[in-house]
All heavy atoms as an XYZ file, in Angstrom:
862
protein
N       0.823     -1.192      0.000
C       0.000      0.000      0.000
C       0.865      1.252      0.000
O       0.492      2.249     -0.574
C      -0.943     -0.024      1.215
C      -2.004      1.050      1.167
S      -3.131      0.764     -0.174
C      -4.619      1.335      0.515
N       2.026      1.211      0.629
C       2.905      2.370      0.655
C       3.333      2.767     -0.748
O       3.408      3.940     -1.073
C       4.122      2.091      1.523
N       3.590      1.775     -1.585
C       3.974      2.066     -2.971
C       2.831      2.746     -3.707
O       3.046      3.670     -4.470
C       4.397      0.792     -3.683
N       1.615      2.290     -3.464
C       0.460      2.884     -4.127
C       0.277      4.329     -3.689
O      -0.075      5.190     -4.481
C      -0.799      2.074     -3.837
N       0.524      4.620     -2.402
C       0.371      5.977     -1.900
C       1.355      6.919     -2.585
O       1.046      8.074     -2.827
C       0.560      6.006     -0.389
N       2.551      6.448     -2.904
C       3.540      7.283     -3.571
C       3.116      7.643     -4.991
O       3.517      8.663     -5.511
C       4.897      6.564     -3.619
C       5.558      6.430     -2.272
C       6.874      5.699     -2.385
C       7.481      5.462     -1.017
N       8.715      4.687     -1.084
N       2.304      6.807     -5.611
C       1.874      7.043     -6.988
C       0.681      7.991     -7.074
O       0.346      8.454     -8.144
C       1.514      5.710     -7.658
C       2.691      4.755     -7.774
C       2.271      3.374     -8.226
O       1.121      3.198     -8.670
O       3.095      2.466     -8.121
N       0.041      8.273     -5.957
C      -1.144      9.127     -5.971
C      -0.750     10.580     -6.179
O       0.287     11.031     -5.701
C      -1.925      8.972     -4.665
C      -2.587      7.610     -4.460
C      -3.220      7.533     -3.078
C      -3.617      7.327     -5.535
N      -1.609     11.326     -6.882
C      -1.328     12.748     -7.114
C      -1.330     13.538     -5.806
O      -1.963     13.146     -4.833
C      -2.489     13.193     -8.004
C      -3.194     11.969     -8.435
C      -2.831     10.872     -7.499
N      -0.651     14.656     -5.809
C      -0.611     15.522     -4.631
C      -1.962     16.184     -4.379
O      -2.364     16.381     -3.234
C       0.467     16.589     -4.809
N      -2.691     16.502     -5.432
C      -3.981     17.178     -5.312
C      -5.063     16.181     -4.867
O      -5.276     15.160     -5.521
C      -4.366     17.797     -6.655
S      -6.033     18.471     -6.690
N      -5.784     16.473     -3.767
C      -6.825     15.555     -3.293
C      -7.964     15.342     -4.298
O      -8.509     14.246     -4.399
C      -7.351     16.223     -2.024
C      -6.335     17.225     -1.636
C      -5.589     17.601     -2.872
N      -8.314     16.387     -5.046
C      -9.372     16.251     -6.056
C      -8.915     15.299     -7.151
O      -9.661     14.413     -7.587
C      -9.767     17.629     -6.645
C     -10.730     17.463     -7.804
C     -10.366     18.516     -5.569
N      -7.672     15.436     -7.571
C      -7.128     14.544     -8.596
C      -7.058     13.109     -8.083
O      -7.304     12.163     -8.826
C      -5.752     15.031     -9.033
C      -5.206     14.289    -10.238
C      -3.865     14.822    -10.704
O      -3.403     15.867    -10.197
O      -3.269     14.176    -11.574
N      -6.743     12.937     -6.805
C      -6.715     11.602     -6.204
C      -8.091     10.953     -6.291
O      -8.226      9.795     -6.700
C      -6.254     11.679     -4.731
O      -4.935     12.203     -4.689
C      -6.274     10.309     -4.079
N      -9.126     11.707     -5.925
C     -10.500     11.193     -5.996
C     -10.860     10.829     -7.427
O     -11.408      9.755     -7.689
C     -11.500     12.228     -5.445
O     -11.107     12.585     -4.118
C     -12.914     11.666     -5.432
N     -10.535     11.709     -8.358
C     -10.832     11.434     -9.763
C     -10.076     10.213    -10.273
O     -10.583      9.470    -11.113
C     -10.517     12.652    -10.623
C     -11.487     13.816    -10.469
C     -10.989     15.034    -11.230
C     -12.879     13.423    -10.921
N      -8.884      9.983     -9.760
C      -8.114      8.807    -10.150
C      -8.864      7.528     -9.762
O      -8.878      6.559    -10.517
C      -6.720      8.829     -9.472
O      -6.030      9.990     -9.915
C      -5.915      7.598     -9.815
N      -9.506      7.551     -8.603
C     -10.210      6.359     -8.119
C     -11.551      6.135     -8.805
O     -11.990      5.005     -8.947
C     -10.410      6.449     -6.608
C      -9.125      6.385     -5.791
C      -9.424      6.633     -4.322
C      -8.432      5.050     -5.982
N     -12.221      7.204     -9.217
C     -13.526      7.066     -9.871
C     -13.468      7.753    -11.235
O     -14.336      8.532    -11.609
C     -14.680      7.624     -8.999
C     -14.469      9.088     -8.643
C     -14.849      6.798     -7.752
C     -15.667      9.747     -7.989
N     -12.464      7.389    -12.002
C     -12.071      8.136    -13.186
C     -12.956      7.996    -14.418
O     -12.705      8.661    -15.400
C     -10.640      7.759    -13.559
O     -10.579      6.364    -13.817
N     -13.929      7.139    -14.390
C     -14.772      7.026    -15.582
C     -16.202      6.702    -15.201
O     -16.493      6.385    -14.057
C     -14.199      5.997    -16.559
C     -14.160      4.604    -15.981
O     -15.150      4.118    -15.459
N     -13.017      3.958    -16.057
N     -17.068      6.779    -16.179
C     -18.488      6.594    -15.876
C     -18.801      5.189    -15.398
O     -19.713      4.999    -14.606
C     -19.360      6.961    -17.068
C     -19.353      5.963    -18.211
C     -20.335      6.397    -19.290
C     -20.409      5.388    -20.406
N     -21.393      5.765    -21.405
N     -18.043      4.198    -15.832
C     -18.339      2.834    -15.404
C     -18.113      2.679    -13.912
O     -18.924      2.070    -13.212
C     -17.516      1.818    -16.191
C     -17.714      1.903    -17.670
C     -16.750      2.090    -18.619
C     -18.952      1.824    -18.401
N     -17.299      2.135    -19.869
C     -18.659      1.972    -19.769
C     -20.276      1.652    -18.030
C     -19.631      1.937    -20.759
C     -21.246      1.623    -19.014
C     -20.926      1.764    -20.363
N     -17.032      3.237    -13.401
C     -16.755      3.123    -11.971
C     -17.819      3.838    -11.151
O     -18.257      3.342    -10.111
C     -15.367      3.666    -11.648
C     -14.259      2.757    -12.138
C     -12.900      3.315    -11.792
C     -11.797      2.409    -12.329
N     -10.465      2.955    -12.082
N     -18.247      4.985    -11.613
C     -19.292      5.723    -10.897
C     -20.596      4.924    -10.904
O     -21.288      4.830     -9.886
C     -19.485      7.133    -11.502
C     -20.686      7.829    -10.884
C     -18.224      7.962    -11.316
N     -20.920      4.304    -12.039
C     -22.145      3.504    -12.116
C     -22.037      2.235    -11.270
O     -23.026      1.795    -10.669
C     -22.471      3.160    -13.570
C     -22.819      4.369    -14.451
C     -23.072      3.924    -15.894
C     -24.008      5.133    -13.907
N     -20.856      1.653    -11.201
C     -20.650      0.485    -10.328
C     -20.867      0.900     -8.880
O     -21.574      0.215     -8.130
C     -19.235     -0.106    -10.525
C     -19.121     -0.763    -11.907
C     -18.911     -1.113     -9.422
C     -17.686     -1.087    -12.332
N     -20.291      2.024     -8.481
C     -20.495      2.521     -7.119
C     -21.976      2.748     -6.850
O     -22.501      2.345     -5.806
C     -19.719      3.830     -6.911
C     -18.213      3.712     -6.792
C     -17.561      5.086     -6.904
C     -17.824      3.039     -5.489
N     -22.647      3.399     -7.787
C     -24.094      3.661     -7.642
C     -24.861      2.370     -7.418
O     -25.702      2.273     -6.526
C     -24.609      4.368     -8.900
C     -26.115      4.613     -8.906
C     -26.664      4.814    -10.291
N     -26.561      3.586    -11.088
C     -26.783      3.514    -12.388
N     -27.091      4.608    -13.063
N     -26.688      2.372    -13.037
N     -24.540      1.361     -8.215
C     -25.304      0.116     -8.157
C     -24.960     -0.742     -6.945
O     -25.764     -1.579     -6.542
C     -25.110     -0.677     -9.441
C     -25.814     -0.024    -10.623
O     -26.573      0.944    -10.405
O     -25.618     -0.471    -11.757
N     -23.792     -0.545     -6.355
C     -23.417     -1.314     -5.163
C     -23.782     -0.608     -3.861
O     -23.714     -1.223     -2.794
C     -21.919     -1.636     -5.182
C     -21.475     -2.679     -6.198
C     -19.959     -2.855     -6.165
C     -22.166     -4.014     -5.961
N     -24.178      0.666     -3.924
C     -24.548      1.391     -2.701
C     -25.653      0.678     -1.913
O     -25.573      0.586     -0.692
C     -24.955      2.838     -2.997
C     -23.805      3.792     -3.229
S     -22.794      4.023     -1.762
C     -21.333      4.740     -2.506
N     -26.693      0.152     -2.579
C     -27.740     -0.533     -1.813
C     -27.288     -1.869     -1.212
O     -27.901     -2.361     -0.284
C     -28.854     -0.776     -2.840
C     -28.556      0.128     -3.976
C     -27.072      0.337     -3.979
N     -26.233     -2.466     -1.757
C     -25.758     -3.737     -1.212
C     -25.044     -4.583     -2.252
O     -24.824     -4.173     -3.388
N     -24.716     -5.791     -1.843
C     -23.957     -6.749     -2.642
C     -24.691     -7.128     -3.922
O     -25.914     -7.278     -3.921
C     -23.704     -8.017     -1.800
O     -22.968     -7.626     -0.636
C     -22.933     -9.065     -2.559
N     -23.925     -7.279     -5.004
C     -24.501     -7.726     -6.276
C     -23.560     -8.730     -6.930
O     -22.340     -8.678     -6.746
C     -24.704     -6.549     -7.220
C     -25.905     -5.686     -6.884
C     -26.295     -4.849     -8.083
C     -27.579     -4.104     -7.942
N     -27.961     -3.601     -6.677
N     -24.154     -9.604     -7.714
C     -23.381    -10.543     -8.519
C     -22.979     -9.856     -9.823
O     -23.550     -8.844    -10.216
C     -24.206    -11.792     -8.794
C     -24.466    -12.592     -7.520
C     -25.372    -13.758     -7.748
N     -24.694    -14.758     -8.576
C     -25.190    -15.969     -8.807
N     -26.347    -16.331     -8.268
N     -24.535    -16.818     -9.563
N     -21.988    -10.435    -10.501
C     -21.477     -9.858    -11.739
C     -22.605     -9.625    -12.747
O     -22.720     -8.547    -13.327
C     -20.392    -10.764    -12.353
C     -19.779    -10.186    -13.585
C     -18.695     -9.336    -13.498
C     -20.297    -10.472    -14.850
C     -18.127     -8.778    -14.642
C     -19.742     -9.933    -15.993
C     -18.655     -9.081    -15.888
N     -23.437    -10.640    -12.956
C     -24.530    -10.536    -13.928
C     -25.513     -9.433    -13.591
O     -26.026     -8.745    -14.478
N     -25.782     -9.252    -12.308
C     -26.686     -8.182    -11.876
C     -26.086     -6.811    -12.192
O     -26.798     -5.913    -12.653
C     -26.961     -8.279    -10.375
C     -27.744     -9.498     -9.959
C     -27.859     -9.625     -8.448
O     -26.807     -9.589     -7.764
O     -29.003     -9.758     -7.964
N     -24.785     -6.673    -11.945
C     -24.113     -5.406    -12.260
C     -24.148     -5.133    -13.758
O     -24.460     -4.027    -14.193
C     -22.665     -5.427    -11.780
C     -22.436     -5.216    -10.295
C     -20.984     -5.481     -9.930
C     -22.836     -3.803     -9.893
N     -23.822     -6.149    -14.538
C     -23.785     -5.979    -16.001
C     -25.160     -5.558    -16.513
O     -25.272     -4.657    -17.339
C     -23.325     -7.253    -16.692
C     -23.211     -7.074    -18.202
C     -22.295     -8.075    -18.816
C     -22.150     -7.962    -20.306
N     -22.823     -6.920    -21.008
N     -26.191     -6.193    -16.007
C     -27.558     -5.879    -16.447
C     -27.970     -4.466    -16.017
O     -28.567     -3.727    -16.799
C     -28.526     -6.908    -15.874
C     -29.937     -6.757    -16.365
C     -30.821     -7.865    -15.844
C     -32.235     -7.697    -16.357
N     -33.132     -8.756    -15.866
N     -27.645     -4.083    -14.792
C     -28.081     -2.777    -14.305
C     -27.305     -1.630    -14.957
O     -27.844     -0.548    -15.135
C     -27.955     -2.695    -12.781
O     -26.607     -2.759    -12.381
N     -26.049     -1.880    -15.327
C     -25.249     -0.830    -15.956
C     -25.602     -0.681    -17.427
O     -25.625      0.414    -17.960
C     -23.735     -1.091    -15.754
C     -23.415     -0.926    -14.275
C     -22.898     -0.173    -16.608
C     -22.025     -1.324    -13.881
N     -25.888     -1.787    -18.092
C     -26.352     -1.694    -19.475
C     -25.299     -1.959    -20.519
O     -24.863     -3.082    -20.685
N     -24.852     -0.922    -21.199
C     -24.065     -1.088    -22.423
C     -22.591     -1.422    -22.211
O     -21.841     -1.485    -23.167
C     -24.174      0.176    -23.277
O     -23.636      1.274    -22.559
N     -22.152     -1.648    -20.991
C     -20.756     -1.989    -20.739
C     -20.475     -3.430    -21.167
O     -21.307     -4.303    -20.981
C     -20.390     -1.779    -19.246
C     -21.136     -2.742    -18.341
C     -18.899     -1.906    -19.021
N     -19.309     -3.654    -21.765
C     -18.945     -5.016    -22.161
C     -18.454     -5.783    -20.937
O     -18.033     -5.205    -19.937
C     -17.843     -4.990    -23.221
O     -16.613     -4.589    -22.645
N     -18.492     -7.094    -21.035
C     -18.039     -7.945    -19.932
C     -16.560     -7.687    -19.637
O     -16.152     -7.611    -18.479
C     -18.258     -9.413    -20.286
C     -17.876    -10.363    -19.176
C     -18.349    -11.777    -19.426
O     -19.350    -12.004    -20.093
N     -17.627    -12.738    -18.886
N     -15.767     -7.524    -20.682
C     -14.334     -7.280    -20.525
C     -14.062     -5.975    -19.772
O     -13.240     -5.929    -18.849
C     -13.665     -7.237    -21.907
C     -12.183     -6.982    -21.871
C     -11.605     -6.939    -23.275
C     -10.125     -6.599    -23.247
N      -9.549     -6.531    -24.585
N     -14.749     -4.916    -20.156
C     -14.555     -3.612    -19.523
C     -15.051     -3.649    -18.075
O     -14.368     -3.148    -17.166
C     -15.252     -2.488    -20.325
C     -15.293     -1.186    -19.551
C     -14.555     -2.298    -21.665
N     -16.205     -4.252    -17.846
C     -16.738     -4.337    -16.483
C     -15.776     -5.108    -15.587
O     -15.477     -4.684    -14.465
C     -18.126     -4.983    -16.480
C     -18.792     -5.125    -15.110
C     -18.909     -3.780    -14.398
C     -20.161     -5.781    -15.257
N     -15.259     -6.217    -16.072
C     -14.296     -7.010    -15.302
C     -13.060     -6.183    -14.965
O     -12.593     -6.179    -13.819
C     -13.891     -8.282    -16.081
O     -15.057     -9.074    -16.290
C     -12.852     -9.087    -15.335
N     -12.540     -5.453    -15.946
C     -11.349     -4.627    -15.722
C     -11.622     -3.540    -14.676
O     -10.788     -3.288    -13.797
C     -10.886     -4.005    -17.037
N     -12.785     -2.902    -14.764
C     -13.122     -1.833    -13.821
C     -13.279     -2.387    -12.404
O     -12.805     -1.787    -11.435
C     -14.396     -1.108    -14.248
C     -14.317     -0.429    -15.595
C     -13.141      0.513    -15.722
O     -12.977      1.435    -14.955
N     -12.284      0.250    -16.698
N     -13.936     -3.533    -12.291
C     -14.114     -4.153    -10.981
C     -12.767     -4.531    -10.374
O     -12.539     -4.336     -9.179
C     -15.023     -5.386    -11.092
C     -16.500     -5.080    -11.349
C     -17.233     -6.343    -11.790
C     -17.162     -4.471    -10.124
N     -11.865     -5.045    -11.180
C     -10.521     -5.408    -10.681
C      -9.757     -4.183    -10.203
O      -9.095     -4.216     -9.160
C      -9.737     -6.154    -11.757
C     -10.232     -7.563    -11.955
C      -9.402     -8.311    -12.974
N      -9.949     -9.649    -13.146
C      -9.797    -10.384    -14.227
N      -9.092     -9.917    -15.252
N     -10.326    -11.586    -14.315
N      -9.847     -3.093    -10.965
C      -9.182     -1.853    -10.549
C      -9.752     -1.345     -9.226
O      -9.019     -0.913     -8.339
C      -9.340     -0.766    -11.617
C      -8.438     -0.920    -12.807
C      -8.611      0.214    -13.808
O      -8.989      1.337    -13.408
O      -8.373     -0.040    -15.006
N     -11.064     -1.407     -9.097
C     -11.711     -0.923     -7.886
C     -11.375     -1.812     -6.693
O     -11.243     -1.327     -5.568
C     -13.225     -0.821     -8.104
C     -13.597      0.251     -9.111
S     -15.345      0.255     -9.522
C     -16.028      1.002     -8.033
N     -11.213     -3.098     -6.944
C     -10.805     -4.012     -5.873
C      -9.374     -3.688     -5.423
O      -9.091     -3.611     -4.227
C     -10.903     -5.460     -6.358
C     -10.586     -6.484     -5.286
C     -10.695     -7.914     -5.770
O     -10.781     -8.151     -6.998
O     -10.670     -8.800     -4.904
N      -8.482     -3.464     -6.390
C      -7.095     -3.096     -6.055
C      -7.028     -1.779     -5.287
O      -6.172     -1.594     -4.436
C      -6.241     -2.999     -7.319
C      -5.759     -4.337     -7.835
C      -4.695     -4.171     -8.912
N      -5.139     -3.404    -10.065
C      -5.741     -3.917    -11.143
N      -5.970     -5.210    -11.227
N      -6.103     -3.141    -12.138
N      -7.935     -0.869     -5.594
C      -7.971      0.435     -4.917
C      -8.591      0.347     -3.526
O      -8.555      1.315     -2.779
C      -8.785      1.442     -5.739
O      -8.198      1.649     -6.986
N      -9.208     -0.786     -3.211
C      -9.826     -0.955     -1.907
C     -11.248     -0.444     -1.813
O     -11.787     -0.292     -0.721
N     -11.876     -0.178     -2.976
C     -13.250      0.341     -2.969
C     -14.295     -0.753     -2.839
O     -15.419     -0.496     -2.404
C     -13.514      1.155     -4.243
C     -12.661      2.407     -4.423
C     -12.975      3.079     -5.748
C     -12.848      3.366     -3.264
N     -13.951     -1.973     -3.241
C     -14.894     -3.079     -3.149
C     -14.156     -4.380     -2.873
O     -12.938     -4.466     -3.027
C     -15.759     -3.190     -4.413
C     -15.102     -3.366     -5.779
C     -14.729     -4.810     -6.034
C     -16.052     -2.885     -6.858
N     -14.930     -5.358     -2.446
C     -14.388     -6.698     -2.255
C     -15.088     -7.653     -3.210
O     -16.261     -7.462     -3.550
C     -14.572     -7.212     -0.812
O     -15.957     -7.216     -0.494
C     -13.814     -6.357      0.179
N     -14.347     -8.662     -3.609
C     -14.860     -9.695     -4.524
C     -14.842    -11.004     -3.758
O     -13.806    -11.400     -3.227
C     -13.941     -9.763     -5.733
C     -14.280    -10.815     -6.733
C     -13.251    -10.738     -7.882
N     -13.564    -11.672     -8.922
C     -12.964    -12.846     -9.073
N     -12.016    -13.225     -8.251
N     -13.316    -13.637    -10.057
N     -15.996    -11.664     -3.691
C     -16.099    -12.943     -2.999
C     -16.474    -14.010     -4.009
O     -17.484    -13.877     -4.704
C     -17.159    -12.883     -1.878
O     -16.844    -11.784     -1.015
C     -17.179    -14.170     -1.078
N     -15.639    -15.048     -4.096
C     -15.903    -16.167     -4.999
C     -16.348    -17.348     -4.158
O     -15.664    -17.744     -3.217
C     -14.638    -16.538     -5.812
C     -14.938    -17.701     -6.752
C     -14.117    -15.339     -6.576
N     -17.503    -17.917     -4.505
C     -18.021    -19.078     -3.793
C     -17.677    -20.338     -4.580
O     -17.843    -20.369     -5.798
C     -19.538    -18.952     -3.614
C     -19.900    -17.794     -2.716
C     -20.156    -16.534     -3.255
C     -19.949    -17.946     -1.346
C     -20.464    -15.460     -2.434
C     -20.261    -16.878     -0.510
C     -20.515    -15.640     -1.067
O     -20.813    -14.582     -0.255
N     -17.203    -21.379     -3.893
C     -16.791    -22.614     -4.571
C     -17.991    -23.451     -5.005
O     -18.295    -24.480     -4.417
C     -15.939    -23.327     -3.518
C     -16.497    -22.852     -2.212
C     -16.979    -21.447     -2.455
N     -18.673    -22.978     -6.014
C     -19.850    -23.657     -6.551
C     -19.640    -23.871     -8.033
O     -18.744    -23.312     -8.638
C     -21.112    -22.800     -6.338
C     -21.389    -22.449     -4.900
C     -22.523    -21.448     -4.747
O     -23.045    -20.948     -5.774
O     -22.881    -21.149     -3.603
N     -20.478    -24.702     -8.611
C     -20.452    -24.903    -10.061
C     -21.837    -24.540    -10.581
O     -22.815    -25.163    -10.195
C     -20.104    -26.362    -10.426
C     -20.142    -26.570    -11.924
C     -18.747    -26.736     -9.857
N     -21.935    -23.511    -11.446
C     -20.873    -22.590    -11.850
C     -20.481    -21.680    -10.693
O     -21.266    -21.473     -9.766
C     -21.514    -21.795    -12.995
C     -22.976    -21.817    -12.705
C     -23.232    -23.143    -12.040
N     -19.268    -21.120    -10.733
C     -18.821    -20.260     -9.628
C     -19.727    -19.041     -9.480
O     -20.196    -18.480    -10.460
C     -17.424    -19.822    -10.050
C     -17.048    -20.647    -11.207
C     -18.282    -21.252    -11.773
N     -19.957    -18.684     -8.238
C     -20.746    -17.490     -7.930
C     -19.779    -16.441     -7.401
O     -19.005    -16.701     -6.487
C     -21.818    -17.808     -6.893
C     -22.647    -16.614     -6.483
C     -23.855    -17.017     -5.634
N     -23.518    -17.904     -4.538
C     -23.636    -17.569     -3.244
N     -24.068    -16.380     -2.899
N     -23.325    -18.436     -2.303
N     -19.820    -15.240     -7.990
C     -18.943    -14.145     -7.588
C     -19.822    -12.964     -7.196
O     -20.733    -12.585     -7.928
C     -17.984    -13.739     -8.734
C     -17.087    -12.594     -8.303
C     -17.168    -14.931     -9.188
N     -19.542    -12.418     -6.013
C     -20.295    -11.269     -5.529
C     -19.356    -10.110     -5.223
O     -18.216    -10.316     -4.807
C     -21.080    -11.634     -4.260
C     -22.183    -12.627     -4.505
C     -22.984    -12.949     -3.262
O     -22.506    -12.694     -2.136
O     -24.103    -13.459     -3.422
N     -19.873     -8.913     -5.420
C     -19.113     -7.689     -5.179
C     -19.827     -6.864     -4.119
O     -21.047     -6.697     -4.171
C     -18.974     -6.887     -6.467
C     -18.180     -7.631     -7.508
C     -18.802     -8.470     -8.420
C     -16.791     -7.520     -7.548
C     -18.063     -9.181     -9.363
C     -16.049     -8.225     -8.486
C     -16.692     -9.050     -9.378
O     -15.953     -9.754    -10.297
N     -19.048     -6.351     -3.185
C     -19.574     -5.543     -2.092
C     -18.652     -4.355     -1.870
O     -17.427     -4.510     -1.907
C     -19.627     -6.370     -0.785
O     -20.356     -7.572     -1.023
C     -20.278     -5.601      0.348
N     -19.228     -3.197     -1.634
C     -18.401     -2.027     -1.326
C     -17.754     -2.198      0.039
O     -18.354     -2.733      0.974
C     -19.237     -0.750     -1.327
C     -19.754     -0.266     -2.671
C     -20.592      0.994     -2.496
C     -18.628     -0.015     -3.645
N     -16.542     -1.720      0.160
C     -15.863     -1.641      1.453
C     -16.319     -0.356      2.140
O     -17.042      0.460      1.551
C     -14.334     -1.594      1.258
O     -14.023     -0.417      0.496
C     -13.817     -2.836      0.543
N     -15.868     -0.156      3.367
C     -16.174      1.104      4.047
C     -15.634      2.284      3.249
O     -16.274      3.332      3.161
C     -15.593      1.109      5.462
C     -16.337      0.169      6.409
O     -17.484     -0.234      6.084
O     -15.775     -0.162      7.467
N     -14.462      2.093      2.653
C     -13.886      3.148      1.807
C     -14.801      3.435      0.619
O     -15.042      4.595      0.273
C     -12.500      2.725      1.325
C     -11.736      3.729      0.477
C     -11.423      4.986      1.277
C     -10.455      3.101     -0.056
N     -15.338      2.395     -0.010
C     -16.264      2.575     -1.127
C     -17.528      3.293     -0.695
O     -17.999      4.221     -1.371
N     -18.087      2.883      0.457
C     -19.290      3.542      0.966
C     -19.027      4.994      1.328
O     -19.936      5.823      1.304
C     -19.848      2.801      2.190
C     -20.682      1.595      1.833
C     -20.273      0.320      2.191
C     -21.885      1.731      1.141
C     -21.028     -0.797      1.868
C     -22.659      0.621      0.813
C     -22.215     -0.637      1.184
O     -22.974     -1.735      0.854
N     -17.787      5.331      1.663
C     -17.480      6.712      2.036
C     -17.622      7.671      0.853
O     -17.648      8.887      1.039
C     -16.075      6.808      2.633
O     -15.082      6.654      1.639
N     -17.753      7.142     -0.365
C     -17.960      7.981     -1.546
C     -19.432      8.370     -1.738
O     -19.756      9.146     -2.631
C     -17.456      7.262     -2.801
C     -15.935      7.152     -2.897
C     -15.549      6.122     -3.952
C     -15.324      8.492     -3.205
N     -20.318      7.867     -0.896
C     -21.750      8.146     -1.039
C     -22.070      9.646     -1.075
O     -22.833     10.082     -1.938
C     -22.563      7.452      0.051
C     -24.071      7.594     -0.158
C     -24.846      6.814      0.862
C     -26.350      6.835      0.650
N     -26.947      7.960      0.013
N     -21.511     10.477     -0.183
C     -21.829     11.916     -0.260
C     -21.417     12.535     -1.598
O     -22.098     13.433     -2.102
C     -21.035     12.529      0.898
C     -20.760     11.400      1.827
C     -20.682     10.166      0.985
N     -20.342     12.051     -2.183
C     -19.901     12.565     -3.481
C     -20.905     12.177     -4.560
O     -21.305     13.003     -5.386
C     -18.486     12.044     -3.823
C     -17.478     12.606     -2.824
C     -18.102     12.382     -5.263
C     -16.116     11.980     -2.890
N     -21.346     10.915     -4.547
C     -22.339     10.471     -5.534
C     -23.664     11.195     -5.342
O     -24.320     11.566     -6.320
C     -22.538      8.959     -5.447
C     -21.338      8.095     -5.811
C     -21.682      6.615     -5.681
C     -20.859      8.393     -7.215
N     -24.055     11.401     -4.079
C     -25.296     12.142     -3.804
C     -25.203     13.565     -4.345
O     -26.149     14.070     -4.954
C     -25.590     12.177     -2.301
C     -26.030     10.829     -1.745
O     -26.382      9.926     -2.544
O     -25.996     10.677     -0.504
N     -24.057     14.209     -4.153
C     -23.867     15.576     -4.662
C     -23.913     15.588     -6.185
O     -24.503     16.496     -6.788
C     -22.544     16.148     -4.152
N     -23.330     14.580     -6.821
C     -23.362     14.488     -8.286
C     -24.799     14.301     -8.776
O     -25.208     14.923     -9.757
C     -22.472     13.339     -8.766
C     -20.991     13.612     -8.565
S     -19.948     12.171     -8.887
C     -20.117     12.030    -10.668
N     -25.570     13.451     -8.074
C     -26.970     13.245     -8.448
C     -27.766     14.537     -8.308
O     -28.512     14.925     -9.217
C     -27.606     12.146     -7.584
C     -29.048     11.836     -8.010
C     -29.808     10.979     -7.016
N     -30.013     11.746     -5.804
C     -29.629     11.357     -4.583
N     -29.025     10.211     -4.408
N     -29.845     12.131     -3.536
N     -27.598     15.226     -7.178
C     -28.326     16.477     -6.947
C     -27.979     17.522     -7.995
O     -28.857     18.217     -8.510
C     -28.034     17.014     -5.542
C     -28.614     16.131     -4.459
O     -29.525     15.337     -4.693
N     -28.060     16.235     -3.267
N     -26.698     17.640     -8.315
C     -26.277     18.598     -9.324
C     -26.878     18.228    -10.679
O     -27.367     19.090    -11.408
C     -24.749     18.644     -9.412
C     -24.273     19.747    -10.297
C     -23.962     21.010     -9.928
C     -24.080     19.681    -11.721
N     -23.581     21.747    -11.042
C     -23.646     20.952    -12.143
C     -24.227     18.679    -12.674
C     -23.357     21.242    -13.474
C     -23.940     18.958    -13.996
C     -23.513     20.229    -14.392
N     -26.848     16.947    -11.017
C     -27.401     16.494    -12.294
C     -28.896     16.755    -12.402
O     -29.400     17.163    -13.456
N     -29.611     16.530    -11.307
C     -31.052     16.804    -11.303
C     -31.315     18.294    -11.501
O     -32.201     18.676    -12.268
C     -31.684     16.319     -9.994
C     -31.790     14.813     -9.899
C     -32.261     14.328     -8.534
O     -32.340     15.141     -7.575
O     -32.524     13.124     -8.417
N     -30.562     19.134    -10.809
C     -30.735     20.596    -10.961
C     -30.391     21.049    -12.369
O     -31.098     21.877    -12.957
C     -29.864     21.340     -9.939
N     -29.344     20.499    -12.922
C     -28.945     20.853    -14.288
C     -30.033     20.456    -15.294
O     -30.401     21.239    -16.165
C     -27.618     20.162    -14.643
C     -27.149     20.447    -16.035
C     -26.496     21.641    -16.328
C     -27.344     19.537    -17.072
C     -26.049     21.926    -17.618
C     -26.911     19.800    -18.354
C     -26.263     20.989    -18.630
O     -25.842     21.265    -19.907
N     -30.537     19.216    -15.148
C     -31.596     18.770    -16.067
C     -32.849     19.639    -15.932
O     -33.466     19.989    -16.935
C     -31.934     17.305    -15.786
C     -30.880     16.345    -16.314
C     -31.119     14.923    -15.873
C     -32.381     14.343    -16.445
N     -32.563     12.920    -16.111
N     -33.201     19.999    -14.706
C     -34.379     20.841    -14.479
C     -34.186     22.217    -15.133
O     -35.119     22.758    -15.736
C     -34.638     20.990    -12.985
N     -32.995     22.764    -15.016
C     -32.693     24.064    -15.620
C     -32.789     23.993    -17.135
O     -33.357     24.878    -17.778
C     -31.303     24.518    -15.191
C     -30.871     25.829    -15.824
C     -29.410     26.159    -15.523
O     -28.699     25.358    -14.928
N     -28.994     27.326    -15.944
N     -32.257     22.948    -17.727
C     -32.245     22.810    -19.179
C     -33.626     22.488    -19.736
O     -33.948     22.886    -20.855
C     -31.249     21.718    -19.611
C     -29.800     22.103    -19.414
C     -29.447     23.304    -20.260
C     -28.015     23.700    -20.146
N     -27.682     24.884    -20.924
N     -34.426     21.787    -18.946
C     -35.767     21.402    -19.419
C     -36.791     22.482    -19.115
O     -37.851     22.513    -19.718
C     -36.186     20.074    -18.780
C     -35.343     18.911    -19.252
C     -35.590     17.641    -18.461
O     -36.270     17.653    -17.447
N     -35.028     16.533    -18.937
N     -36.508     23.333    -18.146
C     -37.491     24.321    -17.696
C     -37.307     25.621    -18.347
O     -37.987     26.390    -18.806
């Protein structure tokens, strides 16, 4: 973890953006806020993301400590994703983004 800390930008805003740097990660966070989901549930709820991209994003988020991946020894294997406390700590940021988006849409439509 010490090595990872050295690679993080000095600016706290840039650090946050590094962790949630694209729309897929933000949508994954949104969809995991209510609780644990399986890979298929995430793929379905997010929509147009490919399996390859979703897998890559989930792996990055796991390495960053935002979520945990649990594999159950079943056939076929069952894999579940759950936000960590660090992942849940992003909720106020997502709430602010939602509120801003709603206000923006209301302004543009009204």
